[in-house]
DOTOR-860849 format. One record per residue: residue number from 1; x, y, z of N, C-alpha, C, CB in turn. Coordinates in steps of 0.001 Angstrom, whole numbers, plus 500000, padded with zeros to 6 digits. Last residue first. Glycine has a CB too. Example, Ala and Ser with C-alpha at 12.3 -4.5 7.8 and 13.67 -1.06 7.14 Angstrom:
{k: 2 | npx: 512850 | npy: 497750 | npz: 507080 | capx: 513670 | capy: 498940 | capz: 507140 | cpx: 512900 | cpy: 500030 | cpz: 507870 | cbpx: 514084 | cbpy: 499402 | cbpz: 505725}
{k: 1 | npx: 513190 | npy: 494310 | npz: 507800 | capx: 512300 | capy: 495500 | capz: 507800 | cpx: 513200 | cpy: 496700 | cpz: 507800 | cbpx: 511308 | cbpy: 495527 | cbpz: 509046}
//
This chain:
{k: 82 | npx: 510061 | npy: 494582 | npz: 507286 | capx: 510783 | capy: 495310 | capz: 506214 | cpx: 510927 | cpy: 496700 | cpz: 506712 | cbpx: 510036 | cbpy: 495272 | cbpz: 504814}
{k: 81 | npx: 509641 | npy: 491474 | npz: 508658 | capx: 509707 | capy: 492942 | capz: 509026 | cpx: 510515 | cpy: 493739 | cpz: 508020 | cbpx: 510340 | cbpy: 493132 | cbpz: 510439}
{k: 80 | npx: 507443 | npy: 489174 | npz: 508153 | capx: 508618 | capy: 489695 | capz: 507362 | cpx: 508719 | cpy: 491221 | cpz: 507693 | cbpx: 508426 | cbpy: 489438 | cbpz: 505719}
{k: 79 | npx: 505115 | npy: 488454 | npz: 509431 | capx: 506382 | capy: 488284 | capz: 510279 | cpx: 507802 | cpy: 488833 | cpz: 509434 | cbpx: 506522 | cbpy: 486565 | cbpz: 510670}
{k: 78 | npx: 502668 | npy: 488728 | npz: 508240 | capx: 503329 | capy: 487405 | capz: 508266 | cpx: 504697 | cpy: 487297 | cpz: 508923 | cbpx: 503470 | cbpy: 486944 | cbpz: 506913}
{k: 77 | npx: 502289 | npy: 491419 | npz: 508740 | capx: 501484 | capy: 490546 | capz: 509347 | cpx: 502009 | cpy: 489167 | cpz: 509418 | cbpx: 500292 | cbpy: 490577 | cbpz: 508739}
{k: 76 | npx: 504280 | npy: 492587 | npz: 506978 | capx: 504297 | capy: 492840 | capz: 508485 | cpx: 503525 | cpy: 491763 | cpz: 509239 | cbpx: 503668 | cbpy: 494251 | cbpz: 508830}
{k: 75 | npx: 503077 | npy: 491832 | npz: 504539 | capx: 504401 | capy: 491382 | capz: 504906 | cpx: 504648 | cpy: 491495 | cpz: 506434 | cbpx: 505445 | cbpy: 492191 | cbpz: 504135}
{k: 74 | npx: 500790 | npy: 493350 | npz: 504739 | capx: 500675 | capy: 491912 | capz: 504653 | cpx: 501997 | cpy: 491250 | cpz: 505029 | cbpx: 500243 | cbpy: 491495 | cbpz: 503248}
{k: 73 | npx: 501667 | npy: 495994 | npz: 504705 | capx: 501045 | capy: 495436 | capz: 505994 | cpx: 500871 | cpy: 493929 | cpz: 505904 | cbpx: 499622 | cbpy: 496096 | cbpz: 506285}
{k: 72 | npx: 502793 | npy: 495985 | npz: 502135 | capx: 503589 | capy: 496224 | capz: 503305 | cpx: 502918 | cpy: 495674 | cpz: 504528 | cbpx: 503859 | cbpy: 497682 | cbpz: 503471}
{k: 71 | npx: 500406 | npy: 495570 | npz: 500623 | capx: 501380 | capy: 494495 | capz: 500536 | cpx: 502430 | cpy: 494777 | cpz: 501769 | cbpx: 502123 | cbpy: 494486 | cbpz: 499001}
{k: 70 | npx: 499098 | npy: 498028 | npz: 501191 | capx: 498519 | capy: 496693 | capz: 501619 | cpx: 499422 | cpy: 495672 | cpz: 501579 | cbpx: 497417 | cbpy: 496274 | cbpz: 500836}
{k: 69 | npx: 500823 | npy: 499787 | npz: 500030 | capx: 500744 | capy: 499763 | capz: 501501 | cpx: 500116 | cpy: 498451 | cpz: 502013 | cbpx: 499922 | cbpy: 500973 | cbpz: 502008}
{k: 68 | npx: 500404 | npy: 498951 | npz: 497276 | capx: 501633 | capy: 498991 | capz: 497899 | cpx: 501724 | cpy: 498928 | cpz: 499497 | cbpx: 502220 | cbpy: 500159 | cbpz: 497436}
{k: 67 | npx: 497557 | npy: 499289 | npz: 496883 | capx: 498275 | capy: 497887 | capz: 496879 | cpx: 499619 | cpy: 497875 | cpz: 497501 | cbpx: 498466 | cbpy: 497361 | cbpz: 495446}
{k: 66 | npx: 497408 | npy: 502074 | npz: 497286 | capx: 496672 | capy: 501179 | capz: 498153 | cpx: 497272 | cpy: 499785 | cpz: 498130 | cbpx: 495213 | cbpy: 501131 | cbpz: 497747}
{k: 65 | npx: 499244 | npy: 502895 | npz: 495157 | capx: 499484 | capy: 503290 | capz: 496632 | cpx: 498690 | cpy: 502404 | cpz: 497526 | cbpx: 499082 | cbpy: 504801 | cbpz: 496926}
{k: 64 | npx: 498045 | npy: 501938 | npz: 492871 | capx: 499348 | capy: 501427 | capz: 493264 | cpx: 499704 | cpy: 501809 | cpz: 494735 | cbpx: 500421 | cbpy: 501965 | cbpz: 492296}
{k: 63 | npx: 495553 | npy: 503243 | npz: 492881 | capx: 495567 | capy: 501808 | capz: 493114 | cpx: 496906 | cpy: 501282 | cpz: 493508 | cbpx: 495108 | cbpy: 501099 | cbpz: 491918}
{k: 62 | npx: 496489 | npy: 505926 | npz: 492443 | capx: 495781 | capy: 505530 | capz: 493694 | cpx: 495732 | cpy: 504075 | cpz: 493936 | cbpx: 494402 | cbpy: 506027 | cbpz: 493685}
{k: 61 | npx: 497756 | npy: 505700 | npz: 489953 | capx: 498480 | capy: 506004 | capz: 491151 | cpx: 497791 | cpy: 505573 | cpz: 492387 | cbpx: 498744 | cbpy: 507414 | cbpz: 491223}
{k: 60 | npx: 495410 | npy: 504951 | npz: 488320 | capx: 496637 | capy: 504006 | capz: 488483 | cpx: 497525 | cpy: 504361 | cpz: 489695 | cbpx: 497554 | cbpy: 504059 | cbpz: 487177}
{k: 59 | npx: 493935 | npy: 507307 | npz: 488711 | capx: 493284 | capy: 505900 | capz: 489100 | cpx: 494475 | cpy: 505008 | cpz: 489301 | cbpx: 492233 | cbpy: 505236 | cbpz: 487898}
{k: 58 | npx: 495603 | npy: 509334 | npz: 487731 | capx: 495075 | capy: 509448 | capz: 489129 | cpx: 494527 | cpy: 507975 | cpz: 489619 | cbpx: 493838 | cbpy: 510605 | cbpz: 489168}
{k: 57 | npx: 496212 | npy: 508507 | npz: 485078 | capx: 497227 | capy: 508600 | capz: 486061 | cpx: 496796 | cpy: 508633 | cpz: 487546 | cbpx: 497974 | cbpy: 509759 | cbpz: 485774}
{k: 56 | npx: 493668 | npy: 508586 | npz: 484103 | capx: 494311 | capy: 507217 | capz: 484084 | cpx: 495428 | cpy: 507381 | cpz: 485013 | cbpx: 494812 | cbpy: 506711 | cbpz: 482618}
{k: 55 | npx: 492981 | npy: 511275 | npz: 484385 | capx: 492012 | capy: 510144 | capz: 485079 | cpx: 492848 | cpy: 508787 | cpz: 485192 | cbpx: 490536 | cbpy: 509834 | cbpz: 484094}
{k: 54 | npx: 494881 | npy: 512385 | npz: 482673 | capx: 494774 | capy: 512657 | capz: 484111 | cpx: 494057 | cpy: 511662 | cpz: 484851 | cbpx: 494150 | cbpy: 513903 | cbpz: 484352}
{k: 53 | npx: 494019 | npy: 511304 | npz: 480162 | capx: 495381 | capy: 510874 | capz: 480626 | cpx: 495370 | cpy: 511209 | cpz: 482186 | cbpx: 496640 | cbpy: 511690 | cbpz: 479783}
{k: 52 | npx: 491026 | npy: 510021 | npz: 479261 | capx: 491643 | capy: 511142 | capz: 479879 | cpx: 492999 | cpy: 510669 | cpz: 480536 | cbpx: 490660 | cbpy: 511781 | cbpz: 480932}
{k: 51 | npx: 489590 | npy: 508938 | npz: 476043 | capx: 490366 | capy: 508657 | capz: 477295 | cpx: 490958 | cpy: 510063 | cpz: 477850 | cbpx: 491602 | cbpy: 507558 | cbpz: 476973}
{k: 50 | npx: 488422 | npy: 509110 | npz: 473624 | capx: 487712 | capy: 509655 | capz: 474681 | cpx: 488309 | cpy: 509479 | cpz: 476007 | cbpx: 486458 | cbpy: 509143 | cbpz: 474681}
{k: 49 | npx: 490001 | npy: 507774 | npz: 471690 | capx: 489916 | capy: 509300 | capz: 471589 | cpx: 489098 | cpy: 509983 | cpz: 472824 | cbpx: 489171 | cbpy: 509689 | cbpz: 470168}
{k: 48 | npx: 489841 | npy: 505177 | npz: 472240 | capx: 491170 | capy: 505804 | capz: 472536 | cpx: 491050 | cpy: 507410 | cpz: 472336 | cbpx: 492340 | cbpy: 505158 | cbpz: 471526}
{k: 47 | npx: 486912 | npy: 504621 | npz: 474279 | capx: 487661 | capy: 504548 | capz: 473044 | cpx: 488984 | cpy: 505392 | cpz: 473211 | cbpx: 486770 | cbpy: 505075 | cbpz: 471827}
{k: 46 | npx: 486306 | npy: 502435 | npz: 477179 | capx: 486415 | capy: 503860 | capz: 476519 | cpx: 487197 | cpy: 503763 | cpz: 475224 | cbpx: 487168 | cbpy: 504940 | cbpz: 477499}
{k: 45 | npx: 486350 | npy: 499979 | npz: 478249 | capx: 485152 | capy: 500427 | capz: 477740 | cpx: 485213 | cpy: 501850 | cpz: 476932 | cbpx: 484226 | cbpy: 500496 | cbpz: 478897}
{k: 44 | npx: 488958 | npy: 499379 | npz: 479029 | capx: 488370 | capy: 498493 | capz: 478096 | cpx: 487179 | cpy: 499187 | cpz: 477436 | cbpx: 487962 | cbpy: 497195 | cbpz: 478776}
{k: 43 | npx: 489512 | npy: 501460 | npz: 480991 | capx: 490408 | capy: 501148 | capz: 479746 | cpx: 489703 | cpy: 500309 | cpz: 478639 | cbpx: 491706 | cbpy: 500336 | cbpz: 480204}
{k: 42 | npx: 487519 | npy: 500958 | npz: 482930 | capx: 487657 | capy: 502326 | capz: 482092 | cpx: 488446 | cpy: 502054 | cpz: 480808 | cbpx: 488465 | cbpy: 503533 | cbpz: 482960}
{k: 41 | npx: 488236 | npy: 498547 | npz: 483740 | capx: 487057 | capy: 498695 | capz: 483110 | cpx: 486955 | cpy: 500050 | cpz: 482316 | cbpx: 486014 | cbpy: 498555 | cbpz: 484102}
{k: 40 | npx: 490778 | npy: 499035 | npz: 484897 | capx: 490685 | capy: 498164 | capz: 483743 | cpx: 489408 | cpy: 498288 | cpz: 483076 | cbpx: 490900 | cbpy: 496780 | cbpz: 484103}
{k: 39 | npx: 489955 | npy: 500899 | npz: 486952 | capx: 490877 | capy: 501335 | capz: 485884 | cpx: 490785 | cpy: 500346 | cpz: 484793 | cbpx: 492343 | cbpy: 501475 | cbpz: 486375}
{k: 38 | npx: 488384 | npy: 499159 | npz: 488480 | capx: 487727 | capy: 500272 | capz: 487772 | cpx: 488621 | cpy: 500857 | cpz: 486782 | cbpx: 487271 | cbpy: 501336 | cbpz: 488710}
{k: 37 | npx: 490365 | npy: 497449 | npz: 489338 | capx: 489281 | capy: 496992 | capz: 488523 | cpx: 488557 | cpy: 497988 | cpz: 487809 | cbpx: 488394 | cbpy: 496301 | cbpz: 489268}
{k: 36 | npx: 491835 | npy: 499178 | npz: 490969 | capx: 492456 | capy: 498577 | capz: 489858 | cpx: 491412 | cpy: 498119 | cpz: 488876 | cbpx: 493326 | cbpy: 497452 | cbpz: 490289}
{k: 35 | npx: 489952 | npy: 499677 | npz: 492982 | capx: 490416 | capy: 500787 | capz: 492155 | cpx: 491123 | cpy: 500275 | cpz: 490865 | cbpx: 491379 | cbpy: 501687 | cbpz: 492979}
{k: 34 | npx: 489790 | npy: 497087 | npz: 494033 | capx: 488585 | capy: 497687 | capz: 493392 | cpx: 488966 | cpy: 498781 | cpz: 492613 | cbpx: 487558 | cbpy: 498126 | cbpz: 494349}
{k: 33 | npx: 492473 | npy: 496665 | npz: 494937 | capx: 491906 | capy: 495822 | capz: 493802 | cpx: 490708 | cpy: 496294 | cpz: 493222 | cbpx: 491634 | cbpy: 494489 | cbpz: 494215}
{k: 32 | npx: 492689 | npy: 498648 | npz: 496902 | capx: 493570 | capy: 498571 | capz: 495793 | cpx: 492975 | cpy: 497861 | cpz: 494556 | cbpx: 494796 | cbpy: 497891 | cbpz: 496224}
{k: 31 | npx: 490666 | npy: 497518 | npz: 498698 | capx: 490530 | capy: 498828 | capz: 498169 | cpx: 491290 | cpy: 498973 | cpz: 496841 | cbpx: 491011 | cbpy: 499832 | cbpz: 499179}
{k: 30 | npx: 491997 | npy: 495141 | npz: 499385 | capx: 490703 | capy: 495127 | capz: 498910 | cpx: 490428 | cpy: 496392 | cpz: 498055 | cbpx: 489758 | cbpy: 495002 | cbpz: 500059}
{k: 29 | npx: 494374 | npy: 496127 | npz: 500592 | capx: 494495 | capy: 495315 | capz: 499261 | cpx: 493118 | cpy: 495242 | cpz: 498571 | cbpx: 495038 | cbpy: 493778 | cbpz: 499535}
{k: 28 | npx: 493302 | npy: 497442 | npz: 502802 | capx: 494096 | capy: 498244 | capz: 501772 | cpx: 494192 | cpy: 497451 | cpz: 500502 | cbpx: 495566 | cbpy: 498598 | cbpz: 502286}
{k: 27 | npx: 492067 | npy: 495288 | npz: 504200 | capx: 491302 | capy: 496507 | capz: 503700 | cpx: 492139 | cpy: 497199 | cpz: 502640 | cbpx: 490966 | cbpy: 497541 | cbpz: 504892}
{k: 26 | npx: 494134 | npy: 493591 | npz: 504634 | capx: 492975 | capy: 493099 | capz: 503958 | cpx: 492248 | cpy: 494328 | cpz: 503447 | cbpx: 492080 | cbpy: 492213 | cbpz: 504890}
{k: 25 | npx: 495971 | npy: 495160 | npz: 506123 | capx: 496469 | capy: 494397 | capz: 504893 | cpx: 495177 | cpy: 494059 | cpz: 504036 | cbpx: 497312 | cbpy: 492972 | cbpz: 505329}
{k: 24 | npx: 494459 | npy: 496200 | npz: 508268 | capx: 494945 | capy: 497090 | capz: 507314 | cpx: 495459 | cpy: 496387 | cpz: 505961 | cbpx: 496036 | cbpy: 497877 | cbpz: 507969}
{k: 23 | npx: 494040 | npy: 493659 | npz: 509625 | capx: 492910 | capy: 494503 | capz: 509182 | cpx: 493282 | cpy: 495543 | cpz: 508043 | cbpx: 492358 | cbpy: 495265 | cbpz: 510413}
{k: 22 | npx: 496601 | npy: 492799 | npz: 510330 | capx: 495774 | capy: 491998 | capz: 509397 | cpx: 494672 | cpy: 492810 | cpz: 508791 | cbpx: 495175 | cbpy: 490798 | cbpz: 510099}
{k: 21 | npx: 497636 | npy: 495045 | npz: 511901 | capx: 498318 | capy: 494737 | capz: 510503 | cpx: 497407 | cpy: 493903 | cpz: 509660 | cbpx: 499727 | cbpy: 493935 | cbpz: 510660}
{k: 20 | npx: 496616 | npy: 495614 | npz: 514339 | capx: 495874 | capy: 496194 | capz: 513278 | cpx: 496505 | cpy: 495822 | cpz: 511898 | cbpx: 495807 | cbpy: 497711 | cbpz: 513473}
{k: 19 | npx: 498303 | npy: 494415 | npz: 516249 | capx: 496916 | capy: 493779 | capz: 515983 | cpx: 496234 | cpy: 494366 | cpz: 514937 | cbpx: 496018 | cbpy: 493840 | cbpz: 517125}
{k: 18 | npx: 500581 | npy: 496149 | npz: 516192 | capx: 500554 | capy: 494876 | capz: 515560 | cpx: 499216 | cpy: 494277 | cpz: 515259 | cbpx: 501260 | cbpy: 493989 | cbpz: 516347}
{k: 17 | npx: 500001 | npy: 499719 | npz: 515657 | capx: 500118 | capy: 498535 | capz: 516529 | cpx: 499940 | cpy: 497282 | cpz: 515733 | cbpx: 499096 | cbpy: 498577 | cbpz: 517662}
{k: 16 | npx: 502124 | npy: 501969 | npz: 514091 | capx: 500830 | capy: 501204 | capz: 513941 | cpx: 500958 | cpy: 499932 | cpz: 514701 | cbpx: 500476 | cbpy: 500895 | cbpz: 512427}
{k: 15 | npx: 504525 | npy: 502893 | npz: 514471 | capx: 503476 | capy: 503857 | capz: 514615 | cpx: 502106 | cpy: 503120 | cpz: 514507 | cbpx: 503621 | cbpy: 504983 | cbpz: 513536}
{k: 14 | npx: 506716 | npy: 500993 | npz: 516537 | capx: 505864 | capy: 500995 | capz: 515197 | cpx: 504850 | cpy: 502125 | cpz: 515448 | cbpx: 505047 | cbpy: 499469 | cbpz: 514860}
{k: 13 | npx: 509616 | npy: 502064 | npz: 518015 | capx: 508291 | capy: 501604 | capz: 518102 | cpx: 507641 | cpy: 501860 | cpz: 516774 | cbpx: 507548 | cbpy: 502262 | cbpz: 519241}
{k: 12 | npx: 512936 | npy: 501447 | npz: 519133 | capx: 512048 | capy: 502009 | capz: 517973 | cpx: 510694 | cpy: 501298 | cpz: 518233 | cbpx: 512670 | cbpy: 501664 | cbpz: 516362}
{k: 11 | npx: 514947 | npy: 502769 | npz: 521809 | capx: 514141 | capy: 501648 | capz: 521204 | cpx: 513155 | cpy: 502261 | cpz: 520076 | cbpx: 513263 | cbpy: 500861 | cbpz: 522403}
{k: 10 | npx: 518044 | npy: 504192 | npz: 521697 | capx: 516624 | capy: 504566 | capz: 521831 | cpx: 515849 | cpy: 503388 | cpz: 521052 | cbpx: 516314 | cbpy: 506120 | cbpz: 521184}
{k: 9 | npx: 520809 | npy: 502455 | npz: 523381 | capx: 520190 | capy: 503225 | capz: 522161 | cpx: 518669 | cpy: 503472 | cpz: 522535 | cbpx: 520319 | cbpy: 502313 | cbpz: 520673}
{k: 8 | npx: 523313 | npy: 502748 | npz: 525878 | capx: 521924 | capy: 502278 | capz: 525464 | cpx: 521314 | cpy: 503136 | cpz: 524240 | cbpx: 520923 | cbpy: 502391 | cbpz: 526751}
{k: 7 | npx: 526493 | npy: 501594 | npz: 526680 | capx: 525576 | capy: 502604 | capz: 526290 | cpx: 524303 | cpy: 501992 | cpz: 525698 | cbpx: 526230 | cbpy: 503535 | cbpz: 525311}
{k: 6 | npx: 528040 | npy: 499409 | npz: 527107 | capx: 527503 | capy: 500133 | capz: 528344 | cpx: 526589 | cpy: 501202 | cpz: 527953 | cbpx: 528629 | cbpy: 500748 | cbpz: 529208}
{k: 5 | npx: 529818 | npy: 499720 | npz: 524266 | capx: 529578 | capy: 498903 | capz: 525437 | cpx: 529097 | cpy: 499766 | cpz: 526602 | cbpx: 530847 | cbpy: 498137 | cbpz: 525822}
{k: 4 | npx: 528416 | npy: 502025 | npz: 521864 | capx: 529355 | capy: 501269 | capz: 522410 | cpx: 528955 | cpy: 500431 | cpz: 523608 | cbpx: 530366 | cbpy: 502075 | cbpz: 522708}
{k: 3 | npx: 526711 | npy: 502342 | npz: 518965 | capx: 526471 | capy: 502430 | capz: 520382 | cpx: 527608 | cpy: 501484 | cpz: 520946 | cbpx: 524910 | cbpy: 501973 | cbpz: 520808}
{k: 2 | npx: 527488 | npy: 504699 | npz: 516190 | capx: 527600 | capy: 503317 | capz: 516863 | cpx: 527325 | cpy: 503380 | cpz: 518421 | cbpx: 529093 | cbpy: 502706 | cbpz: 516619}
{k: 1 | npx: 525819 | npy: 506506 | npz: 513926 | capx: 526625 | capy: 506579 | capz: 515182 | cpx: 526422 | cpy: 505288 | cpz: 515913 | cbpx: 526215 | cbpy: 507810 | cbpz: 516098}
//
């Protein structure tokens, strides 16, 4: 719905305040890298017969979520508003 002349829209506010963006970026990327490292260590040290598909999906999914949100807050921190 378009806002015409003389009409005012509702301002948008971020659910996370801007001073928290650097902390969240560093924290989430660090956690994501640690989970990713544990995934790689698991893949290298286990044999192909002793691997668990559920563990691989859980670890890979958790790492991707942390790295994805960490990248989002990194972009917000640098001023790229996505």
